[in-house]
N, C-alpha and C positions, 0 to 999 in steps of 0.2 A: 426474468427483471435482470438488470446490470448493477442491482445495488449488491449483491453479493461480491460480483467480479470487482468493481469498483471499489468496495471494500478493501477488499486482498492487494489490489494494487497500491491503495493508497498505504496501507499497512506496512506493506513492502518496499516503496519509495520512501516511507519515514523511517524503517530500519536501515537503509544506505545512508541516508540523511547522517542518523546518528552515529553509525561507523565512522564518518567521514567528520 
């Protein structure tokens, strides 16, 4: 399933946006 991978990638992307 790509759900776990997608969730991690999404969380990481959100973290980067928050940093900026």
